N, C-alpha and C positions, 0 to 999 in steps of 0.2 A: 447554514450553508456558508462556506468560506469561499471567497472569490479572490484570495491572495495569489493563487497560482495563475500564470499566464494561460491564455487560451491554447497555445501550442503545447504546453506541458499538460494541460487538462486533456487535450486530444490524445497525446501519447499515452497518458495514464489510462484513458478509456479504451484505447485500442489494445492495450495489453491483456485485457480479460478475455476477449474472444480470439485474439491472435497472439498466442504465447510467444512467438518469435520477437514481437515488439517488446514484451516485458524482458526477454533475455537480452536484447540490445540495450535496454535502459540500464539493467544491472551490470552489464559488462563494459559500458562506456562511461565517459565523463558525465553523462546525463544523471548518473546516480548521485552526483553532488547536490542536486536539488532535493531537499527533504520530501517534498510532495511526490516527486517522481520516484525517489528511492522507496518510499512507503508503498506506493501502488505497484511499482515494478516487482518488488519482492513478493508482495501479496498476490499479484496476478500470476507470477511464475509458479508459486506454490499452489495456487488454484488449479493451474494446468497440470501440475505434477499429481495433485490429489485425484483429479479426474482420470488421469492416465493409469494410476494405480488401481482405482476402482474398476475401470474398463478391463484391464488385464485380469484382475481377480475374477470378475464376472464372466470373462471369456473362458477362463479355465473351468469354472463351474458349468458354463453352457456346453463346453465340449464334453464334460462328463455326463451331463444330463441329455446330450443328444442321442445317447443310446436308448433312452426311454422315449418311445415315439411321440406321444402327445405332450408330455411334460417338457421335452427338449424344445419343441416348436413354440410352445407357450412362453417358456423362459427366454428364448431367443427374441421373440417379438417384444416382450416386456423390456428386456435390457437394450435391445437394438433401437427400438422406437421411443419408448417412454423416457429412458435414461438420456438419450440424445436430446430429446425435446426439453427435458429439465435442464440440461447443461446449456442449451441455447438460451432459454428464458433467463436463467440465473446470470449467465455471462452478459447478456444485454442489460439486465437490471444493474449489475455491478458497473458496467461501462457507463451507463447513464449517470449513476451516482458519482462516479469518478469525474466525469465531464462537468458535473455541477460543482466540483471542487470539494466534495465531501470526503472525509476520512471515516471509514466504517470498518467494522470487523466482521470477518467471515468465520463462523465457529470452526474450531480446530485448525483451519488453514492459517489464520492470522497468528495464532500462538506458535505454530511451527515456524513461521517466517520471521517472527519478531526479533530473534537474535541476529538475523542477517540485516534486517532493515534498520535496527538501532545500533548495531555494532560497527558499521562502517562510518568513515568520516570523509 
């Protein structure tokens, strides 16, 4: 665990995971000059984008499946409830880890965000 980042920066980094607008503010302002905030800002922003893409994709599938009586209801429940619960749990977990000052990788998301988090100065 690294404690080099200030408590304010760790709090901003942590809030970026469940509240994507915080991550957007970090990457669009001078806050991105801090390497810790830049890393977590881009990663949290891509975390939010990834979940948005998954949600839209599953909504399209759910709309198609809604024409099948039981299958549509079951799919809507699973995506609406379980997927949201998974997002909340993972976002809180990532927020806690960011607040502890850790740098961690989220599979697929970190690789997609890496060129942005490393490419800026």
